[in-house]
Structure formats: structure tokens, C-alpha cells
N, C-alpha and C positions, 0 to 999 in steps of 0.2 A: 866277736861275741860267739861262743859255742852254741850251736843249734842242736835240739834234741834229735837223737837217732833212734833210740829204743826206749820205750816206756814200760815201767813196771805196772802191775795190775792196779795198784793204788793210784798211780799217775793217770791211767786210763779212766778210772772213775772220776778223778778230778777234772780231766779234760771234758768228759761227758757232762759233768755238772756245769762247768764254765760255758760250754758251747750251747747248752740248752737246745740240743739238736732234736726237737720233736719230729720234724719232717724226716730227718735221716733215719730215725728209729722206726718210724711208721710208714716209710716209703713203700715197702713191699706190700703191706696190707692195703694201702691206697690203690696201688696198681691192680691188685687182685679185685678189689671192690669195683674199680672203674671198668674192668674187663667184663664184669657180669651185668653191667647196665645195658639197657636197650640203646639203640643208636640215637634216638631222639634225646635221651637224657645224658648221653655221653658228653656232648659239648658243654653242658652245664657243670658236669662233674670235673671236666678238665679246667674250666674256669675257676672252680673252687680250689683245685689243686694248685693252679698257677698263683692264686691269691696267697695261699699258704706259703709257697716258695718265695714270693716277692716280699711278704711280710716277715720272712725269717730274719732274725736280728743279726746285725753285723757283729762279729767277734774279732777283737784285735789279735794280732800275732803275739805270742808269748813263749817263754821258755822256762824251764825249771833249773834251780841252782844245782841240783844233784846230777845234772848232765855234764858237769865239769869233770875233767880228768882228776884222778887221785893226786893228792899232794905227796911230795917225797917224804918217806919215813926216816926221820932222824930222832935221836934221843936228846932230851934237854940237857943231859950232862955234857954233850958236845958243845953246847952254846953257853950255858949258864954256870956260874960258880956254885957248887953245892957244898963247899966247906963252911957251913953255917953252924956254929956250935953254941951261940949265945941264945938267951931267952928271946922268943919271938914276940914282937909287939904288933898290935893291930889298931887300925883307926877306921871307924864306921861313919860314913857320910850318908845322910838321908836327905834327899832333894824334895823340897816341898814347893809345889807349883800352884797354878790356878785351878780351881774347881771348874770342870766342864759339864755344865748342865745341858742335856739330860743324861750324859754318860755317868756323872756323879751327882749325888745330892748336894744342894747348896750348903757350904760350910763343912763338907765331909772331911776335907784335909785337916781342918782344925780339930774336929772331933776325934779323928784317928791319932793325931799328934797328942792330944790330951790323954787318950787311952794308953799310948806308948809311955808317956811320962809317968803315968800313975802305976802301970803294971809291969813294964819291962824291967827285968832285974839288971843289976850291975854285971857286966861281962868281964870276966877275968882277962887282964892284959889288953883290954880294948878301950880306946878313947872314943867318945861319941861327939860328933859335930853335925849340926843341921845346916842345910843351905836353903835360904829363901830365894827362890828362883823366879825373878821378874813377876812378882805378884802385882797385878794391875790395880786391884782395889786397895787404896791406902788404908781404909778402915780395917779390912781383913788382915792386911799385913801387920798393922799395929797390934791387933788382937793376938796374932801368932807370936809376935815379939814379946808381948807382955807375958804370955804363957811360958815361953822359954826362959824369960828372966825370973819368973816366979819359981821355976824349978832349977834355976842356976845352971842352965845348959848353954854351952858355947854354940855360936852360930856364925855363918858367913852370909852376907847379903849381896845378891846380884840385883841392882835396881832396875826398874822399868822406866824408860824415858820415852815420852811422847815424840820428842824430836828425832830420836833414833828410829822409832817405829815408823815414822813418816818416810824415812829414807829407804825402808825395805821395799824393794820393787816386786812387781809381778814376775813369776818365773816364765818368761816368754821365750828367750833364746834357746833354752835347753828343752823346750817342750815341742813334740812333733806337730808340725803345722797341719798335717792331715787330720788331726783330732782337735783342731781349733774349736772354741766354744760354739761358734756359729755353724759348725758342721755336725755337731753331735746329734741334733734332731734327725738329720738325714741318715746318719749311721744307725739310729735306733739301738743304741747301746743299752744293755740291761741297766736298771736303775742304780744298783750298787757300783757298777763299773763307771757309770757317768759321774757319780759322786767322787769316786777315786780319781778320775781324770781331773775334775774340778779342783780337788784338794791339792793336786800337784801344781796347779797354777799359783797357789798360796804358799809355796814351799819356803820362800825367803821370809815372808811375814810370819809363817808358822815357826820357822827356826828362831826368829827373834823372840817371839812371845813365849813359846813353850821351852825352847832352849834346852832340850833334853841332853843331847850329847855335849853341848857347851858346858853345862853344869857338871856333868860327869868328868869331863876333862879338867875342869877347875879342881874338882876333888882329887884327881890323880896328881895334878901339879902341886897342890897344897900338901898332900899326904906323903909324897915321896921323901920329904925331908923330916917327917915326924914319926914314921913307923916303918916296920918291915913289910907289912901287908896292908893293902888299901881296899876298902869295900865301898865303892861309889854306887849306892843302891837307891831304889825308889823310896819316896817318902812314906809309903804305906807299908813298908816291910817291918815285921815284928820278929824279934829274935828272942825266943824263950831260952830258958837255961838248958833244956834238952837239945834244942837246935844249936845253941852255941857250942856245947860239948861235941856234937857231931861235926860241926864246921871246923872247929879247932883240931879235932883228931884227924879229919880229912887232910888238912893242910900239913900237919906235922908228920903224918905218915908218907906224904908225897912232897917233901919240902924242895925237891929239885925242880918241880914244875912251877913255872912263873904264873900260870893261870889256873884257877879252880872254878868250875862251873857248878853253881848251887841251884838245884831245881826249886821251884816255888809252888806253894799250895794256896789256892784261894779260899778265903773264909766266908761263910754265909752268916756267921755269928761270931763277933769278936770275943765273946766270953768263953767260947769253946776252947781257945788256946790256953786258958788259965787252968784247965783240968790237967792233973798230973799224968793221966793215962792217955793224953791226946796223941794220936798217931795219924798224921796227914797222908794224903796221896799227892806227892809233889809232881804234878804232870804239866804244869804251866811253864811258860817262857822263863828261863832261869835268870838269876843274877850272876855277876862275874866278880871274882876276887882276884886282885892283882898283887904280884910281888913288886917291891919298890924298884927293883932294877929291870923290870919288864919294859919292853920298848913300844908295845902297841898302845894305841888309845882309840877312842871312838871317833868316827867320821862325822864332823859337824855339818856336813852337807845333808845327811839323812835326817828328815824331820819326823816329828811325833805323828804317829798314825801310819807311817810308811817304813817300819822296820828299823828304827835307829839303833837298837841294841842287837838285833838279829844280824845286821851288817857285819859286826865284829865276830859273831858266831860263825858266819859264813867264812870269814877270813881265817879263823882258827881251825876250821874244818870240823866243828862240833856238829854231829848229826842230830836230827830232830825233825819234827813236823814242818818246820820252816823250810826244809829242803823241797817240800811239795807246794810251796807258795809261789804262784805264778808271777813272773816279772813281765810287766806290760810296757808298751812303747813309751808311756809317759813317766815310768819309774826310772830312777837311777839304775844303771846296770849292776848286775851281780859282780862284786869285786873279785879280784884274783886272790889266791891263797897268800897268806903272810909267810914270811920266813920262819915264824913261830908256829905255823900250822901243825897241829898234833901235840903241841907242848902244853897239854892241859890234863886235868883229871876232872871227874864228874862224880858228885856224891853229896851226902848230907841233905839239908833242906832248910827253907825259910818260909815263913807265912806272909801272905799278903792280906791286910785287913780289908774289911767289908767296904764296898764302894757306895752302899746305900741303895743299890738297885738289884734286888734278889734275882729277878728274871734274867739278868745279864751275867750272873756269876755261876750258872750251872755248868756242868762239865761236858754237855753234849755238843754236837757239831752245830746245831741250830742256834744255841746260845752264843757260841763263839762267833758265828756269822753276824748275829744281831749286835753283838758287842762291838765288832768292827764297824758296822754301818752306823751305829749310834755314836761311836767315837768320832767318826769322820764328820757327821752332821753337826755334832757339838763343836768341833774345831771351826767349821765353816761359820756357824752361827756366832761364835765369839769373835772371830776375826772380822766379820761383817759389822758387828757392833762397834768394834774398835775403829774400823774405818769411818763409821758415821761420827763417832766421838772426836776423831782426829781432824775432821773436816772443818775448815773455816772459810767462809766466802771471801776470797782474796780480792777485794775490790780495789786494793792498791796496786795490783799488777796491771801494767800498761798493756792493753791489747787494742787491736784495731777496732774491735767491737765497741769497747769503752770509749775510744777516741771519737768514733762517729757520734755517739750519744752525748758526750760531755763537751765536745768542742764548742767554744763560745766566741770564736773569732768572727764577728759579724762583718768585718771588712774583707774576709776571705771570699774569693769568687765563688767557690763551690757552696758556701753557706748561703750567700745571697741567691744563688740559683735554686737552692733547695726551697727557700721561703717563697720564691716567685712561683716555682712549680706547684708547691702545696697550695698556695693561694688560688692558682689557676684551677686546680682540680676541685678545691672546695667550692668554687663558684660555678663549676661546670654543670652540665645537665644531669638529671637524675637517671642513672642507668638501671635497667631491670636485670635481674640475675640471668634471665633467659638469653638476653642479647649481649650481656657483658660477662666475660668469662670469670671464673673463680679467681684465677691468678691476676687478672686485671684489677679486680676489687682488692685482692691482697696487696698488690703493688701500691694502690691508693692508700691502703692502711699503713703500709711501711712508710711511705713519704709523709703522710699526715702525722704519724707518731714521731718520726724524726724531727719534723718541724715543730711539733709540740714540745719536744725535749729542748729545742734550741730557742723557742720564743714564748711558749705558754700562751698562745692566742686562743680565744674561744672558738673561732671558726675551724681551727684544726681539730680541736676536740670534737666538734660537731661532725666533721668529716669522718673521724674514726667511728663515732657512734652510729652514723647513718650506714656506713659500709658494713659494720658488724651486724646491724639489724637486717641488712639484705642477705648476708651470708647465713645468719642463724636466726631466722624469724621465730623459731619455736624450739623449746628445749627437748621435745620428744620426737620431733620429725626425723625419720630415718634418712631422708634426703639430705639433711644438714650434715650428718656424720659422713655421708659419701663425699661431700665437697672437700673435706680435709684429705681424703685419699688422693685427690688430684692436685692438691696444693703443692706449689713449688717448694722444695725443702729449704732453699736459701732464703726465699722471701719469708717463709714461716719462721725460720730461725731468727732473723733480724727483727721481725715484728714482735715475737715473744720477748726478745731481749729488751727492746725499747719499752714495751708495755710494763715489763717487770721493773724497769728503772723508774718509770713514772709512778708506779705503785709505791716503790721504796721512798720516793721523794714526797709521797702523800700530797700530790698536787691537787688542789681543790677542783681543778677542771677535769680530773681523771674520770674516764667513762666507766660504766658498769660492765664488767667482764664475766658476769655470772654464767650467762649462756655459753660464752666461749669456753669457760673452764669445764663445763659439763661435757661438751663435745670433744675437747682436748683429752680429757680423762678417758673417754670411751675410745678415742683414736689411739691413745697410748696402749690401752689394753688390747686393742685389735692388733697393733704392731707386735706386741710381745707374745700374745697367746694364740692368735689365730693361725691357721695353716697358711693362708696367703702371706701373712706377715712374716712367718718363719721362712717361707720360700724366698721372699725379698731379702731377708737377713743372710741367707746362705749363699747369695750370689757373690762371685769373686770380682765382678766388674764395678762400674760406677754406681750400679743399683744398690750394692751392698754399702757403699760409702754414703749414699743418700739415706739408707736405713739408719746407720749410726748417727748421722747428723740430726735426723728427725727425733729419734729416741732420746738422744742426749739433750737436745734443745727443749723438748717438752718436759723431760725429767727435771732439768734444772729450773724450768719455769715453776714447777710445783714444789721445788726443794727436795726432790727425791735423789739425793746425792749418791746413794749406793748404786742405784740403777745407772746413773750417769757414769760413775767410776768403772763399773763393769763393762759398759759400752766402750769407753775409752781403752780399756784393757783389750777388748776384742779388736778395736781399731789398730792396735799394734800388730796383731796377727795379719790384718789386711795390708799393712805397710810391708811386712815381710813377703806376702804373697804377690801383691800388685806390683811392687817396685823391684822385684827380683828380675835382673836382666835376662836370665835364662827363661823366665816365664812370662815376661812382659808382652812379647809378640803374640804368644798363645792367647793371652787374655784379651788383647785388642782385636783379634780376629773374630771374637764372638759377637761383635756389634758392627752395624753398618756405620758409615761416616766416622771412621776412626779418629780423625783429627779433631772433630767437634767433641766427641765423647772423651778423648784424652784431655782436652783443654777443660771441659766441664768437670772431669774427675779431679784434676788438680785444683780447680777453683773450690770444689767441695772440701778437699783436704785442707785448704787454707782456712776455711771457715770452721772446720771441725777442730783443727789445731788451736785456733784462737778461742773457741768455746772451751776447749779443755784447759786452756791456760787460766781461765777465770777460777778454776778450782785446783790450781797447782799441779795439773797433769801436763807433762811435757811431751807432746807428740812431735813438735818441730825437730827435736834433736834425737829422737829415737831412731836407731839404725840397726840393720843386721850386722853381723860380725864383719862382713865385707864392706861396710860403709853405706850400703844402699838404704835410702830413706827419702823423706820429702825433699830435702835439699838437692840430692843428686837427681831425683826425678824431675824437678823443675829445671835444673841445668840441662839435662838431656833433652827436655822438650823444647826449651828456647833455642838450643843449638840447631834444631831442625830448620830454623828460619834463616840460616846463613844465606841460603839461596832464595832470595826474595821472590823470584818469578815462579818458583815451583809451586808456591801456595798463593797464587795471585787472587784466587776467589775467596780466600779466608780473611775474615776481618782481623787485621793485625792489631787493632787497638784492644782486642780481647787479651792481648799479652800484657797490657799495662798493669792491671790489677795484680797479676801474678808476679811480674817483675818488681812492682812496688812492695808487695808483701815480702818478697825475698830480700829486698834491700833493707826493710825495717827489721827483719828477724836475724839476718846473718851479717857478721862483720865483713866477710868477704864480699865485695860488690860483684855483680854480674850484669854487664851491659847488654842491651839488645843489639842486634846486628847493626853494623855501621851505616847501612842504607837508611835506617830510620832516623827521622829528624827529631830535634829536641824541643822542649817547651815545658811550661809549668803544668804539673798534674792537676792543679785546681781548675785549669781551663779546659781540661779534657772532657770528652763526652761523659756526662754523669749517669745517664740511664741507657742500659743496653736492652736488647730483646730479652724477654723473660726466660726463654729456653737456654740462654747462655749461662744461667746460674750466677750472674754477677749482681751483687747488692746494688740497689738504686743509690746513687750518690756515694759510690764506693770511695771517692776521693775527698770526702769530708775530713778535714784535719791533716791531709797528706801534704808533704813538702814537694820537692821537685826531684826528679831522677833524670839522668841523661838518656839520650838515645831512645825516644819513643816515637811512634808514628804520628804524623801531623793530622792525617785524615782517617776516616773510618768508612768501611763499606757495610751495607746491610747484609744480613744473613742470606745466603743463597740456598737453593734447594739441594746443593751438593752435600751439605752437612746438616740439614734440618731433618728431624725425624718425621 
């Protein structure tokens, strides 16, 4: 990747604009001001200056396309056949896509199409075809089809498929992990850059729905056998008689060139182009006209909003303002020159019809910046809405969470042990919140709710209600909200899952969760919006995994699927970061008691992956390009115990839930070390200390696996926090 060596004056202005370098420009004045202050005031002034420096926004590394070396100068006559003496034919494709509100007015594409059909003249030697490009709204698509049929216009249709959209993944592997979403707050990126970075994460989804270059390439493929010249243009392009004469003359005068770049003029009033003396100023991003034997096409990797057409202009060596558009780490790199670089001409003009937003169509730099920001936000809004619409609660998916809640085998040893333990706790003495920890109460809630799912006894429902009243005696008490901040993420996750299951069953004995819901909603807002919550989110260790588990569990409890899906997206970045073998040791050194925290982290990942599975998000099989993921991390961790004596103080039975989850998820079995004895999982210890992060009665519904330890030791201070 070529790096900039020397910048023009315009580039330096662009760099200053991007860097927002307030402190750099005013540093000398601050130093002079500080030097004039008295000694007593000097330390306060230095503190102010230090705050300004520390709050200086991070700016990512970037480079400009025009820093590339010049392309080799060759004439098109050396490459292309110029002995064309027949009458030239043209075919104009216009691609009609989805309206992006607020970048466009609702229904603006159909309004502009109607204007074209009513007022655009017949173009000599040119056939017109419209392409309906994955229009999501079937009613809008039907209205456009009816309009085209009324005017007897030919069209091609690229259908939108919900099944295909669901297959579109997040852009994780090509995105720089140093700009992972949970790190952006710390980086303090400028708002427009943060939106651009987030838009890059949607690249595959964006490419499927908007399909800019995909539709353009379809036009090229379809048109090469139908005409000598192909115009794969945007749906809002209007060609007047004067514009067509100029375009045709430009082509015929330079017929040896395979590419013709046609500048575009934006209209603030569509009626203005109907005037015979209309003279536009075509200064906007141009359209491209192709000869049928040209070899270049659009790169379908580049998505709408991130220079899909400009990428080809860069390859052809067409100069313009796009040469000063910075390329950031999350962008696709600037491409190399094509072998056809320089084989183009530039001239004539075409008009772009009104978008319905006059303040975004002005020709000044501020309007151009606002247009880009509004376009990015509109794309993100639409894709988020599609994600919500495509979601279905996949209760048919078999997960360990669902197995624990729905297992009804009363003869199973673990099931009987659950009912016995729940009965014991329901009949136990009444604990006060001061002498009984929040997590102990939460553990009682989990055991009681599990037992209620399996037996529907009134005493279990009473146990749940009593403990909830102890935890949340008042809806307004601030102390109640603080209790959720110390709640164990694993216990809270399983409790919310079981309570939601009870609600869905509409169990007559289901307790009232109104106060719980109020405090959960406040806790979710605290996690997402507060500064301490964002610090927790930015951690690269097990604390960050706990954050993802908490946010996703509470979000799914409230049915906020979009928040959960974005959290699982961030979790994929954590997989790349935490399970990278070159970075793993560095991450574990940050905490004491590495073995305990490493085991806890894997346990959290198992529950996070199972929770994601309930909404068709697959974290189990997500891996880096080198194969590192949850599966490899579990294998590496279990292999550490080949030497039994090395970890003699560690409770080996903590490995059982991890090994059992591995066996259930992956076809390839992985046995524990041969020194460990075998036995049925249903007879293993069901309840572990809370700090281990293991669900109570984790072995509900489990089968048997070979090679697990017969006994278990209690946690020792060696790996307790």
C-alpha cells in the first residue's frame, strides 16, 4: 500500500479538516499564555492544557489515492479495434433501488421514474431498459412495475429474498480489530468517522440489499450482446435531447476509446430541465459509458456509500475530487490501475433528478458532507430495520439452555436432585439481604425457576416471589439497581431465560416481575450508556465477555433483538482478539489467578454461544482465518491438564461442563486426560461455587461422556478473587 510522501495544498487543507487539530494550531498561543501567568496559577493552567491534550480525538491513519504512481501512457488504438464503420447502437439501463429515508423522500424513486416516463424524449439509436434492484417493499415494487407496464417499458427484475439476506454476514474478518465497535468510545472518533466505521461492518448486508455494482454488472452482461455501447446508469438520471446529442457526439468523435466519462449535474427542480435553454454545471460524480468489447466492470465488493463507482474511476485513472477522498483502515484499499487506465474520454453531461431533500443538493462543501453523513445514517437505519424484520425466535433450535428448561425426564438423577434442592431451599429459613448475598438469592431464584419449569409446584413459585421481593423491595430505591451491578452474569442469564420461558407458557403460577423489569431496564441503560458500562465493554479479558453476556441476556429478555445481534457481532471481534494465540498470553497476564479466569472465560463463552444460538447467531463455529475460535480455545485449555499433578489445587470437575458442551456441539470428540475416571454426568456435582460461573444443575438433560473426574475439591485461595 503506497503511503503519502508529499501533499498538495488542497491535501493539506483536507488533512487539517480531518484531524480537527485544535491543540496543534493553538499550541503556541497556549504556551505564550501560560508563560505570562503567575506561579500560583501556572499549575492550574497546565492542568487545563493537559486536559485539552488528553481529550484530543484519535484520528486513524489514512492515505490519498492520488499518491499512487502514474499509470503507463498507452493509446487505445494499441489495444482495441477501431475499424468500426457501422451505425452505432446504444442501450441505456437505469437502476431503480430502495428509497433511503431521510437521504431521499419516501416514494421519490417512483416519482422520478414517472417524471422520466412522461417527459424524457426518445433517444435516437438508443434502447431503454429499467432494472428493479432488490426493492424490499413488495407494494412499492408492484407500483413501479405497473407504471412501467402502463408506458410499455422493458425492465429486468433482481428480486429481494429474505433467505438470502439472512445469509449475509457481518464484515468481521476484513475489518481492523483495533477499531472494533467496543473500542470506538475510547478512541473518541469524530462522529462522521464513527458512522463510516460502523457502516463498514454492514458491507455484506449493504451489498446484498443496495447491490449497486451487482446491478451495474448485470446491465453490462445483458447489454454486450444487444448494442455497441452500454450505459449502466443510476435510476435518477434524466437524458434530455440536448444531453443526448452531446453524449452521442462525444462517443462518435472518440470511437476508439472504450470508456466515456459523463459528468453529472444535480437538479433542485425537475421542471428546470424541460426548458430549452437549460445549461447545467456538471460537477458531480460522473456516470460511465462502456463499449461492448471493453473488459472492465465494477467491483462488487465496494458497497453503496463507500465509493462503488469511484473505485472504477480510480482504476481507469480518471482525475477528480475523489482523488482527495481519504481511505481509512476500515475501507477497502485503493485498487491498482487497470490495463485500460487512460483509455477514456470525458465530456457531455447528464442530469440527476431531485432527491426530495433540497438542503442536501446544494453544491457547497457543507452540503456534500451532510449528504454523505445522511446517506450513511439512512443505510444503517434501513439495514437495522431489515435485521429486525428478518428475526424469528428460533425456539426449535436445540440449545443447552433450552434443554435445561424443557427436560422432563423425572427419572433422571439430576432432575430429582433439582427438585430436592429446590424443595429444601423453599422450606429453608428466611434470609435477610444484609446477611445473604445478592448472588446467593439469585442462585435460589435460578434453582426455584428451574424447578418451576420442571414441576409447576406452588412452593417453587412462592420461593421465586419471596426472593424477588428481597432483592427489589421498591421500584424507586437506588440500592435495588446497585444489586444488579454485582449480580453474577451466568446466574442472571439463566434466571432471565427461565423466567421468560415461564411467561411464554402463561403458567398460572407465574410470579409478577414488574419490579424486576423496571430495574433490568435501568441496568441495561446503565451498561450501554454509562461511562463505567463502556469501560467494562472495552475490556479485552473475561470482563468484556461478561458484558456481552449481560447485555445480550437482558436484551433478549425484553425482545430487543437488534441490541442482542449487535452484541453478538461485537463478540465475534472478542473471539478474534481473545483466542489469537499470539495475543492470548498477553491477555491472561492482565489478571491474577490465570487458570481460574481462563476457565471462567471459557464458561462464559459457552453460555454466550448458546444464547446466540436461540436467535440463529452462530458463535460456536466462528473462527479467524487461521482457525482460531471457541473450539480451538477449549482444546488448548483442556490439554493443559495432561499433567494432573501440575494443577493439583484446581477443581478438575470444573472441566466437565466445558467438555460436555464441547461434546454436544462438535462432531469431533475430545476426551479429558486419561487419569480422570469415568461416570454418568447426571450424577456429577450439580452446584458449583458461584464464582466459577457454572450454571446450577448444569447437567440437566445431559448424557454421559467419558473421562471425567470422580471427585471435586473446593475452590482454594489460589484462584479466588
